OpenMM code with the backbone's topology and positions (N, CA, C; nanometers):
from openmm import Vec3, app, unit

residues = "MET TRP LEU ALA LEU MET VAL LEU GLY LEU GLY ALA CYS GLU GLY PHE SER ASP HIS HIS ALA THR SER GLN CYS ASP GLN SER GLY VAL LEU PHE VAL ARG TRP THR PHE ALA GLY GLN ALA PRO SER ALA THR SER CYS VAL GLY VAL ASP HIS LEU ASP VAL SER LEU THR PRO ASP ASP TYR HIS CYS PRO GLN ALA THR ILE SER PRO VAL GLU CYS PRO LEU THR ARG PHE ARG TYR ASP ASN VAL PRO SER GLY ILE ASN HIS ILE ASP ILE THR ALA TYR ASP LYS ASN GLY VAL PRO THR ALA GLN GLY ALA GLY ALA ASP LEU LEU SER SER THR VAL ASP GLN PRO VAL ALA ILE ASP LEU ASN".split()
positions = [
    Vec3(0.0976, 0.2415, -1.0860),
    Vec3(0.0754, 0.2881, -0.9515),
    Vec3(-0.0044, 0.1822, -0.8774),
    Vec3(0.0416, 0.1476, -0.7584),
    Vec3(-0.0223, 0.0451, -0.6782),
    Vec3(-0.1215, 0.1101, -0.5847),
    Vec3(-0.2414, 0.0589, -0.5837),
    Vec3(-0.3440, 0.1092, -0.4923),
    Vec3(-0.3974, -0.0072, -0.4121),
    Vec3(-0.4096, 0.0141, -0.2851),
    Vec3(-0.4696, -0.0878, -0.1989),
    Vec3(-0.5975, -0.0315, -0.1437),
    Vec3(-0.6966, -0.1144, -0.1351),
    Vec3(-0.8230, -0.0743, -0.0758),
    Vec3(-0.8347, -0.1471, 0.0554),
    Vec3(-0.8450, -0.0723, 0.1617),
    Vec3(-0.8537, -0.1323, 0.2944),
    Vec3(-0.9902, -0.1063, 0.3530),
    Vec3(-1.0620, -0.2111, 0.3857),
    Vec3(-1.1865, -0.1951, 0.4579),
    Vec3(-1.1457, -0.1729, 0.6019),
    Vec3(-1.1849, -0.0602, 0.6582),
    Vec3(-1.1342, -0.0192, 0.7884),
    Vec3(-1.1492, -0.1295, 0.8912),
    Vec3(-1.0370, -0.1609, 0.9552),
    Vec3(-1.0360, -0.2609, 1.0605),
    Vec3(-1.0375, -0.4043, 1.0106),
    Vec3(-1.0378, -0.4224, 0.8773),
    Vec3(-1.0510, -0.5582, 0.8258),
    Vec3(-0.9363, -0.6004, 0.7363),
    Vec3(-0.8408, -0.5110, 0.7075),
    Vec3(-0.7262, -0.5474, 0.6258),
    Vec3(-0.7487, -0.5181, 0.4792),
    Vec3(-0.6545, -0.5607, 0.3978),
    Vec3(-0.6596, -0.5305, 0.2542),
    Vec3(-0.7595, -0.6196, 0.1835),
    Vec3(-0.8271, -0.5648, 0.0852),
    Vec3(-0.9268, -0.6379, 0.0074),
    Vec3(-0.9152, -0.5948, -0.1379),
    Vec3(-0.9696, -0.6709, -0.2283),
    Vec3(-0.9768, -0.6346, -0.3684),
    Vec3(-1.1110, -0.5674, -0.3907),
    Vec3(-1.1125, -0.4367, -0.4020),
    Vec3(-1.2377, -0.3642, -0.4212),
    Vec3(-1.3275, -0.3782, -0.3009),
    Vec3(-1.4543, -0.3480, -0.3197),
    Vec3(-1.5496, -0.3575, -0.2095),
    Vec3(-1.6148, -0.4947, -0.2041),
    Vec3(-1.5906, -0.5794, -0.3049),
    Vec3(-1.6585, -0.7083, -0.3086),
    Vec3(-1.5827, -0.8101, -0.2245),
    Vec3(-1.6012, -0.8015, -0.0952),
    Vec3(-1.5403, -0.8987, -0.0056),
    Vec3(-1.6494, -0.9557, 0.0841),
    Vec3(-1.6144, -1.0507, 0.1649),
    Vec3(-1.7147, -1.1210, 0.2445),
    Vec3(-1.7699, -1.0365, 0.3581),
    Vec3(-1.7145, -0.9173, 0.3816),
    Vec3(-1.7642, -0.8317, 0.4894),
    Vec3(-1.8811, -0.7456, 0.4443),
    Vec3(-1.8916, -0.7179, 0.3152),
    Vec3(-2.0049, -0.6419, 0.2641),
    Vec3(-2.1229, -0.7372, 0.2491),
    Vec3(-2.2410, -0.6891, 0.2805),
    Vec3(-2.3578, -0.7755, 0.2691),
    Vec3(-2.4025, -0.7811, 0.1240),
    Vec3(-2.4866, -0.8775, 0.0927),
    Vec3(-2.5376, -0.8901, -0.0430),
    Vec3(-2.6286, -0.7724, -0.0773),
    Vec3(-2.6675, -0.6942, 0.0214),
    Vec3(-2.7539, -0.5788, -0.0027),
    Vec3(-2.6744, -0.4532, -0.0379),
    Vec3(-2.5426, -0.4622, -0.0416),
    Vec3(-2.4584, -0.3475, -0.0745),
    Vec3(-2.4411, -0.3403, -0.2264),
    Vec3(-2.4977, -0.2376, -0.2881),
    Vec3(-2.4852, -0.2173, -0.4326),
    Vec3(-2.3491, -0.1561, -0.4609),
    Vec3(-2.2614, -0.2310, -0.5238),
    Vec3(-2.1249, -0.1873, -0.5495),
    Vec3(-2.1034, -0.1506, -0.6956),
    Vec3(-2.2027, -0.0868, -0.7553),
    Vec3(-2.1911, -0.0474, -0.8960),
    Vec3(-2.1516, 0.0993, -0.9116),
    Vec3(-2.1149, 0.1642, -0.8031),
    Vec3(-2.0801, 0.3060, -0.8077),
    Vec3(-1.9412, 0.3312, -0.8635),
    Vec3(-1.9220, 0.4533, -0.9109),
    Vec3(-1.7928, 0.4983, -0.9619),
    Vec3(-1.7543, 0.6244, -0.8850),
    Vec3(-1.6365, 0.6199, -0.8233),
    Vec3(-1.5826, 0.7375, -0.7568),
    Vec3(-1.4942, 0.8104, -0.8567),
    Vec3(-1.5262, 0.9358, -0.8840),
    Vec3(-1.4471, 1.0192, -0.9729),
    Vec3(-1.4262, 1.1501, -0.8986),
    Vec3(-1.3025, 1.1754, -0.8565),
    Vec3(-1.2741, 1.2885, -0.7687),
    Vec3(-1.1510, 1.3638, -0.8171),
    Vec3(-1.1525, 1.4936, -0.7954),
    Vec3(-1.0335, 1.5758, -0.8196),
    Vec3(-1.0122, 1.6594, -0.6945),
    Vec3(-0.8878, 1.6994, -0.6718),
    Vec3(-0.8577, 1.7761, -0.5517),
    Vec3(-0.7708, 1.8951, -0.5853),
    Vec3(-0.7767, 1.9918, -0.4962),
    Vec3(-0.6912, 2.1090, -0.5044),
    Vec3(-0.6324, 2.1334, -0.3657),
    Vec3(-0.5264, 2.2112, -0.3611),
    Vec3(-0.4630, 2.2505, -0.2349),
    Vec3(-0.4796, 2.4010, -0.2216),
    Vec3(-0.5683, 2.4413, -0.1310),
    Vec3(-0.5992, 2.5835, -0.1124),
    Vec3(-0.6316, 2.6478, -0.2473),
    Vec3(-0.7099, 2.5779, -0.3281),
    Vec3(-0.7535, 2.6291, -0.4569),
    Vec3(-0.6583, 2.6066, -0.5723),
    Vec3(-0.5381, 2.5543, -0.5465),
    Vec3(-0.4406, 2.5308, -0.6532),
    Vec3(-0.4441, 2.3850, -0.6974),
    Vec3(-0.4393, 2.3647, -0.8274),
    Vec3(-0.4374, 2.2293, -0.8827),
    Vec3(-0.3130, 2.1556, -0.8351),
    Vec3(-0.3214, 2.0220, -0.8215),
    Vec3(-0.2038, 1.9451, -0.7816),
    Vec3(-0.0917, 1.9611, -0.8844),
    Vec3(0.0270, 1.9854, -0.8345),
    Vec3(0.1442, 2.0034, -0.9220),
    Vec3(0.2681, 1.9741, -0.8388),
    Vec3(0.3832, 1.9796, -0.9031),
    Vec3(0.5081, 1.9600, -0.8294),
    Vec3(0.5209, 2.0634, -0.7185),
    Vec3(0.4710, 2.1841, -0.7424),
    Vec3(0.4789, 2.2912, -0.6423),
    Vec3(0.3788, 2.2707, -0.5288),
    Vec3(0.2518, 2.2479, -0.5621),
    Vec3(0.1494, 2.2354, -0.4572),
    Vec3(0.1608, 2.1045, -0.3795),
    Vec3(0.2301, 2.0070, -0.4351),
    Vec3(0.2453, 1.8773, -0.3675),
    Vec3(0.3771, 1.8637, -0.2908),
    Vec3(0.4530, 1.9720, -0.2799),
    Vec3(0.5781, 1.9675, -0.2042),
    Vec3(0.5480, 1.9258, -0.0612),
    Vec3(0.6206, 1.8260, -0.0132),
    Vec3(0.6015, 1.7773, 0.1231),
    Vec3(0.4925, 1.6733, 0.1382),
    Vec3(0.4215, 1.6428, 0.0293),
    Vec3(0.3152, 1.5413, 0.0344),
    Vec3(0.3700, 1.4118, -0.0242),
    Vec3(0.3712, 1.3066, 0.0573),
    Vec3(0.4160, 1.1755, 0.0115),
    Vec3(0.3049, 1.1029, -0.0636),
    Vec3(0.1842, 1.1075, -0.0087),
    Vec3(0.0707, 1.0404, -0.0710),
    Vec3(-0.0594, 1.0923, -0.0106),
    Vec3(-0.1700, 1.0532, -0.0735),
    Vec3(-0.3039, 1.0851, -0.0255),
    Vec3(-0.3760, 0.9560, 0.0117),
    Vec3(-0.4667, 0.9669, 0.1078),
    Vec3(-0.5630, 0.8612, 0.1366),
    Vec3(-0.7000, 0.9150, 0.0977),
    Vec3(-0.7771, 0.8375, 0.0225),
    Vec3(-0.9135, 0.8736, -0.0142),
    Vec3(-1.0054, 0.7763, 0.0583),
    Vec3(-1.0836, 0.8292, 0.1525),
    Vec3(-1.1716, 0.7447, 0.2350),
    Vec3(-1.3175, 0.7676, 0.1976),
    Vec3(-1.3924, 0.6588, 0.1919),
    Vec3(-1.5351, 0.6632, 0.1618),
    Vec3(-1.6147, 0.6116, 0.2811),
    Vec3(-1.7192, 0.6826, 0.3153),
    Vec3(-1.8132, 0.6373, 0.4175),
    Vec3(-1.9518, 0.6417, 0.3547),
    Vec3(-2.0037, 0.5253, 0.3134),
    Vec3(-2.1364, 0.5219, 0.2520),
    Vec3(-2.2463, 0.5482, 0.3550),
    Vec3(-2.3536, 0.6143, 0.3112),
    Vec3(-2.4709, 0.6308, 0.3974),
    Vec3(-2.5414, 0.4973, 0.4195),
    Vec3(-2.5269, 0.4062, 0.3242),
    Vec3(-2.5905, 0.2744, 0.3338),
    Vec3(-2.5157, 0.1891, 0.4357),
    Vec3(-2.5805, 0.1560, 0.5458),
    Vec3(-2.5148, 0.0792, 0.6523),
    Vec3(-2.4805, -0.0631, 0.6101),
    Vec3(-2.5310, -0.1109, 0.4961),
    Vec3(-2.4948, -0.2438, 0.4463),
    Vec3(-2.3557, -0.2456, 0.3843),
    Vec3(-2.3010, -0.1276, 0.3573),
    Vec3(-2.1734, -0.1174, 0.2870),
    Vec3(-2.0624, -0.0758, 0.3837),
    Vec3(-1.9426, -0.1310, 0.3665),
    Vec3(-1.8321, -0.0987, 0.4572),
    Vec3(-1.7684, 0.0362, 0.4266),
    Vec3(-1.7080, 0.0964, 0.5267),
    Vec3(-1.6218, 0.2120, 0.5053),
    Vec3(-1.4946, 0.1603, 0.4397),
    Vec3(-1.4269, 0.2470, 0.3635),
    Vec3(-1.3047, 0.2022, 0.2972),
    Vec3(-1.2100, 0.3178, 0.2743),
    Vec3(-1.0815, 0.2851, 0.2629),
    Vec3(-0.9781, 0.3833, 0.2304),
    Vec3(-0.8965, 0.3313, 0.1137),
    Vec3(-0.8774, 0.4166, 0.0146),
    Vec3(-0.7938, 0.3838, -0.1004),
    Vec3(-0.6610, 0.4557, -0.0782),
    Vec3(-0.5522, 0.3787, -0.0733),
    Vec3(-0.4221, 0.4358, -0.0402),
    Vec3(-0.3115, 0.3442, -0.0907),
    Vec3(-0.1999, 0.3958, -0.1328),
    Vec3(-0.1677, 0.5372, -0.1497),
    Vec3(-0.2159, 0.5882, -0.2842),
    Vec3(-0.2525, 0.7156, -0.2886),
    Vec3(-0.2889, 0.7835, -0.4125),
    Vec3(-0.1847, 0.8928, -0.4325),
    Vec3(-0.1315, 0.9015, -0.5514),
    Vec3(-0.0264, 1.0006, -0.5793),
    Vec3(-0.0842, 1.1414, -0.5803),
    Vec3(-0.0165, 1.2327, -0.5171),
    Vec3(-0.0615, 1.3716, -0.5056),
    Vec3(-0.0754, 1.4437, -0.6395),
    Vec3(0.0228, 1.4347, -0.7310),
    Vec3(0.0163, 1.5178, -0.8523),
    Vec3(-0.0923, 1.4792, -0.9524),
    Vec3(-0.1675, 1.3726, -0.9286),
    Vec3(-0.2753, 1.3380, -1.0211),
    Vec3(-0.3762, 1.4526, -1.0242),
    Vec3(-0.4302, 1.4816, -1.1404),
    Vec3(-0.5293, 1.5883, -1.1484),
    Vec3(-0.6685, 1.5376, -1.1137),
    Vec3(-0.6887, 1.4083, -1.1236),
    Vec3(-0.8164, 1.3466, -1.0852),
    Vec3(-0.7940, 1.1970, -1.0700),
    Vec3(-0.8926, 1.1313, -1.0102),
    Vec3(-0.8784, 0.9900, -0.9754),
    Vec3(-1.0132, 0.9224, -0.9932),
    Vec3(-1.0135, 0.8042, -1.0555),
    Vec3(-1.1365, 0.7271, -1.0756),
    Vec3(-1.1171, 0.5881, -1.0176),
    Vec3(-1.2203, 0.5417, -0.9464),
    Vec3(-1.2171, 0.4070, -0.8890),
    Vec3(-1.3552, 0.3458, -0.9052),
    Vec3(-1.3619, 0.2298, -0.9693),
    Vec3(-1.4893, 0.1627, -0.9973),
    Vec3(-1.5256, 0.0633, -0.8867),
    Vec3(-1.6509, 0.0196, -0.8888),
    Vec3(-1.7036, -0.0844, -0.7997),
    Vec3(-1.7027, -0.0419, -0.6533),
    Vec3(-1.7439, 0.0812, -0.6295),
    Vec3(-1.7610, 0.1296, -0.4924),
    Vec3(-1.9107, 0.1350, -0.4636),
    Vec3(-1.9489, 0.1459, -0.3364),
    Vec3(-2.0916, 0.1504, -0.3051),
    Vec3(-2.1615, 0.2671, -0.3749),
    Vec3(-2.2740, 0.2372, -0.4402),
    Vec3(-2.3525, 0.3443, -0.5008),
    Vec3(-2.4352, 0.4112, -0.3918),
    Vec3(-2.4850, 0.5279, -0.4235),
    Vec3(-2.5611, 0.6058, -0.3261),
    Vec3(-2.4742, 0.7168, -0.2693),
    Vec3(-2.5236, 0.7805, -0.1652),
    Vec3(-2.4507, 0.8914, -0.1052),
    Vec3(-2.3289, 0.8384, -0.0299),
    Vec3(-2.2137, 0.8959, -0.0606),
    Vec3(-2.0883, 0.8617, 0.0056),
    Vec3(-2.0226, 0.9894, 0.0545),
    Vec3(-1.9715, 0.9858, 0.1747),
    Vec3(-1.8920, 1.0954, 0.2281),
    Vec3(-1.7469, 1.0645, 0.1916),
    Vec3(-1.6794, 1.1617, 0.1330),
    Vec3(-1.5452, 1.1424, 0.0801),
    Vec3(-1.4493, 1.2310, 0.1585),
    Vec3(-1.3495, 1.1701, 0.2188),
    Vec3(-1.2466, 1.2427, 0.2922),
    Vec3(-1.1130, 1.2165, 0.2247),
    Vec3(-1.0370, 1.3218, 0.1994),
    Vec3(-0.9034, 1.3078, 0.1428),
    Vec3(-0.8048, 1.3685, 0.2418),
    Vec3(-0.7023, 1.2904, 0.2759),
    Vec3(-0.5984, 1.3377, 0.3667),
    Vec3(-0.4638, 1.3240, 0.2978),
    Vec3(-0.3840, 1.4314, 0.3031),
    Vec3(-0.2479, 1.4306, 0.2498),
    Vec3(-0.1520, 1.4006, 0.3647),
    Vec3(-0.0539, 1.3127, 0.3400),
    Vec3(0.0446, 1.2735, 0.4416),
    Vec3(0.1853, 1.3035, 0.3925),
    Vec3(0.2719, 1.3418, 0.4871),
    Vec3(0.4131, 1.3587, 0.4510),
    Vec3(0.4823, 1.2232, 0.4591),
    Vec3(0.6121, 1.2191, 0.4316),
    Vec3(0.6848, 1.0914, 0.4269),
    Vec3(0.6911, 1.0215, 0.5624),
    Vec3(0.6641, 1.0944, 0.6725),
    Vec3(0.6621, 1.0337, 0.8063),
    Vec3(0.5230, 0.9892, 0.8488),
    Vec3(0.4253, 1.0030, 0.7587),
    Vec3(0.2890, 0.9622, 0.7904),
    Vec3(0.2099, 1.0647, 0.8697),
    Vec3(0.2591, 1.1879, 0.8735),
    Vec3(0.1905, 1.2944, 0.9458),
    Vec3(0.0948, 1.3654, 0.8493),
    Vec3(-0.0331, 1.3820, 0.8873),
    Vec3(-0.1270, 1.4537, 0.8002),
    Vec3(-0.0826, 1.5986, 0.7799),
    Vec3(-0.0857, 1.6452, 0.6541),
    Vec3(-0.0459, 1.7819, 0.6228),
    Vec3(-0.1620, 1.8656, 0.5699),
    Vec3(-0.2641, 1.8025, 0.5153),
    Vec3(-0.3814, 1.8736, 0.4634),
    Vec3(-0.4979, 1.7763, 0.4585),
    Vec3(-0.6190, 1.8327, 0.4632),
    Vec3(-0.7379, 1.7480, 0.4643),
    Vec3(-0.8531, 1.8221, 0.3983),
    Vec3(-0.9392, 1.7467, 0.3331),
    Vec3(-1.0598, 1.8026, 0.2733),
    Vec3(-1.1679, 1.6980, 0.2701),
    Vec3(-1.2930, 1.7419, 0.2576),
    Vec3(-1.4051, 1.6482, 0.2599),
    Vec3(-1.5170, 1.6978, 0.1695),
    Vec3(-1.5982, 1.6038, 0.1272),
    Vec3(-1.7157, 1.6341, 0.0467),
    Vec3(-1.8074, 1.5146, 0.0473),
    Vec3(-1.9140, 1.5232, -0.0266),
    Vec3(-2.0085, 1.4126, -0.0398),
    Vec3(-2.0628, 1.4136, -0.1813),
    Vec3(-2.1021, 1.2959, -0.2282),
    Vec3(-2.1579, 1.2868, -0.3624),
    Vec3(-2.2471, 1.1647, -0.3714),
    Vec3(-2.3430, 1.1708, -0.4625),
    Vec3(-2.4290, 1.0579, -0.4937),
    Vec3(-2.3593, 0.9796, -0.6036),
    Vec3(-2.2980, 0.8658, -0.5681),
    Vec3(-2.2226, 0.7854, -0.6646),
    Vec3(-2.3155, 0.6875, -0.7347),
    Vec3(-2.2968, 0.6736, -0.8651),
    Vec3(-2.3744, 0.5788, -0.9447),
    Vec3(-2.2809, 0.5152, -1.0466),
    Vec3(-2.3371, 0.4362, -1.1376),
    Vec3(-2.2543, 0.3694, -1.2375),
    Vec3(-2.2172, 0.4622, -1.3529),
    Vec3(-2.2769, 0.5797, -1.3588),
    Vec3(-2.2420, 0.6764, -1.4624),
    Vec3(-2.1784, 0.7990, -1.3972),
    Vec3(-2.0845, 0.8596, -1.4686),
    Vec3(-2.0103, 0.9731, -1.4152),
    Vec3(-2.0049, 1.0831, -1.5199),
    Vec3(-2.0315, 1.2057, -1.4779),
    Vec3(-2.0183, 1.3196, -1.5683),
    Vec3(-1.8961, 1.4023, -1.5311),
    Vec3(-1.8973, 1.4578, -1.4129),
    Vec3(-1.7910, 1.5448, -1.3654),
    Vec3(-1.7351, 1.4895, -1.2345),
    Vec3(-1.6056, 1.5106, -1.2093),
    Vec3(-1.5504, 1.4637, -1.0820),
    Vec3(-1.5987, 1.5490, -0.9653),
    Vec3(-1.6053, 1.4879, -0.8488),
    Vec3(-1.6331, 1.5600, -0.7250),
    Vec3(-1.5093, 1.6444, -0.6947),
    Vec3(-1.5279, 1.7707, -0.6632),
    Vec3(-1.4158, 1.8594, -0.6345),
    Vec3(-1.4003, 1.8758, -0.4825),
    Vec3(-1.2802, 1.8455, -0.4336),
    Vec3(-1.2507, 1.8593, -0.2904),
    Vec3(-1.1253, 1.9428, -0.2750),
    Vec3(-1.1348, 2.0468, -0.1914),
    Vec3(-1.0222, 2.1341, -0.1667),
    Vec3(-0.9582, 2.0946, -0.0342),
    Vec3(-0.8277, 2.0716, -0.0350),
    Vec3(-0.7544, 2.0355, 0.0865),
    Vec3(-0.6884, 2.1608, 0.1440),
    Vec3(-0.6992, 2.1769, 0.2742),
    Vec3(-0.6377, 2.2884, 0.3444),
    Vec3(-0.5609, 2.2365, 0.4634),
] * unit.nanometer
topology = app.Topology()
chain = topology.addChain("A")
for resn in residues:
    res = topology.addResidue(resn, chain)
    for name in ("N", "CA", "C"):
        topology.addAtom(name, app.Element.getBySymbol(name[0]), res)
């Protein structure tokens, strides 16, 4: 599965370690997230009409860039991405149909660090 990380307004980058992030941005965080659709786990049934998901991060640390990981496959039960800004991150997940129209959205926040126990749970409606 191909994933691209786009720093908003700046184009595609490899992870968060690009020349737009300052040296003060701690990129040792791990994003571990799972999603549901109106409380139902992702499946062939709950993902009908969903082409892909975008997972967007907005760090509270102003030294770190906002970013979107896309495309993410809908039927995955969870998703892990390393080398993201540590600290509090606001996480937005948007589901898109094949025409690029948003079909569902959910949001949450988590304190990301280099260690992970449980995924952040976000319900899309």
